[in-house]
C-alpha positions in Angstrom: 0.0 0.0 0.0 1.5 3.3 -1.0 0.0 6.6 0.2 1.3 10.1 0.0 0.9 12.4 3.0 1.1 16.1 3.0 0.4 16.4 6.7 -0.7 14.5 9.8 -4.5 15.1 9.3 -5.2 11.4 8.7 -5.9 8.9 11.5 -3.1 6.5 12.4 -1.5 5.0 9.3 1.2 2.5 8.5 2.7 3.3 5.2 4.8 0.9 3.2 7.0 2.8 0.9 10.0 1.0 -0.7 9.6 -1.7 2.1 10.1 0.9 4.8 7.3 1.3 7.3 6.3 4.7 8.7 3.9 5.1 11.6 2.2 8.5 12.0 1.0 9.4 15.4 -1.5 12.2 15.9 -4.4 13.3 18.0 -6.6 10.4 16.8 -4.1 7.6 17.3 -5.4 5.0 19.8 -3.3 2.8 22.1 -4.4 -0.4 20.3 -3.4 1.2 17.0 0.2 2.0 18.1 0.7 -1.4 19.9 -0.7 -3.4 17.0 0.7 -1.2 14.3 4.2 -1.3 15.8 4.0 -5.1 15.9 2.9 -5.3 12.3 5.7 -3.0 11.1 8.4 -4.6 13.3 7.2 -8.2 14.0 10.3 -9.1 16.0 10.0 -6.1 18.3 7.5 -5.0 20.9 6.8 -1.5 22.3 5.4 -0.8 25.8 4.1 2.6 26.7 4.3 3.9 30.3 2.5 6.7 32.1 3.7 7.5 35.6 5.6 4.2 35.8 2.6 2.0 34.9 2.6 0.1 31.6 -0.4 0.9 29.4 -1.9 -2.3 28.1 -4.5 -3.3 25.5 -7.0 -2.9 28.4 -6.7 0.8 27.5 -7.0 0.1 23.8 -9.7 2.7 23.2 -7.9 5.6 24.7 -6.2 8.0 22.4 -2.5 8.7 23.1 -3.2 12.4 23.3 -5.8 11.7 26.1 -3.2 10.1 28.3 -0.3 12.4 27.3 1.7 13.7 30.2 2.1 17.2 28.7 -0.5 19.9 28.0 0.1 20.3 24.2 1.0 16.9 22.7 2.4 17.0 19.2 2.1 14.8 16.1 5.2 12.8 15.1 6.3 9.9 12.9 8.2 6.6 13.6 10.2 4.8 10.9 12.7 2.0 10.8 15.7 4.2 10.4 15.2 5.8 13.8 17.3 4.5 16.7 15.6 3.1 19.8 16.9 6.1 21.8 15.3 8.5 19.3 11.9 6.8 19.6 12.1 7.1 23.4 12.9 10.8 23.0 10.0 11.3 20.5 7.5 9.8 22.9 8.8 11.8 25.8 9.1 15.2 24.1 5.9 15.0 22.1 3.6 13.1 24.5 5.3 13.1 27.9 5.2 9.3 27.9 8.0 6.8 28.4 8.4 3.8 26.2 10.5 0.7 26.2 11.2 -1.4 23.1 11.9 -5.1 23.4 13.4 -7.5 20.9 12.0 -11.1 20.7 14.6 -13.7 21.5 12.9 -17.1 20.9 10.1 -17.4 23.4 11.2 -14.5 25.5 11.9 -10.8 25.0 14.8 -8.6 26.0 14.8 -4.8 26.5 16.9 -3.0 24.0 18.7 -0.8 26.6 22.2 -1.9 25.6 21.5 -1.6 21.9 19.5 1.6 22.0 21.8 3.1 19.4 20.6 0.5 16.8 17.8 1.4 14.5 14.4 -0.3 14.6 15.2 -2.0 11.3 18.5 -3.4 12.7 16.8 -4.5 16.0 14.1 -6.2 14.0 16.6 -7.9 11.7 18.6 -9.2 14.7 15.3 -10.6 16.2 14.5 -12.3 13.0 18.0 -13.8 12.7 17.7 -15.3 16.2 14.2 -16.6 15.4 15.5 -18.4 12.3 18.3 -20.1 14.2 16.0 -21.5 16.8 
């Protein structure tokens, strides 16, 4: 699916352009959309969103991210595979006031990407796939 965007007016979208996923986050983006969309774009990674130290789960799937934002004026932003984990963490904190953690699947378990936060999402996802294929 190829779409051209001139701004962030559309509801949450995952765009596949030249095999690179882009996730647009705006005022209409729901928790379930970001959790499921991130997993679809990066199948060997998982994102967790935290507010005040508590993980936000699919139990809150109908909430919009802007409704739970920790800042008064949240901003639209975009995630894509060439961003580093540390950059994703900054985007969520600066634009929404929320903390996130990204995990890489390792067989039947997951590991937090703290020590590899300078790797891009694409690189993290590829490493997860490599490990999956060797098991």
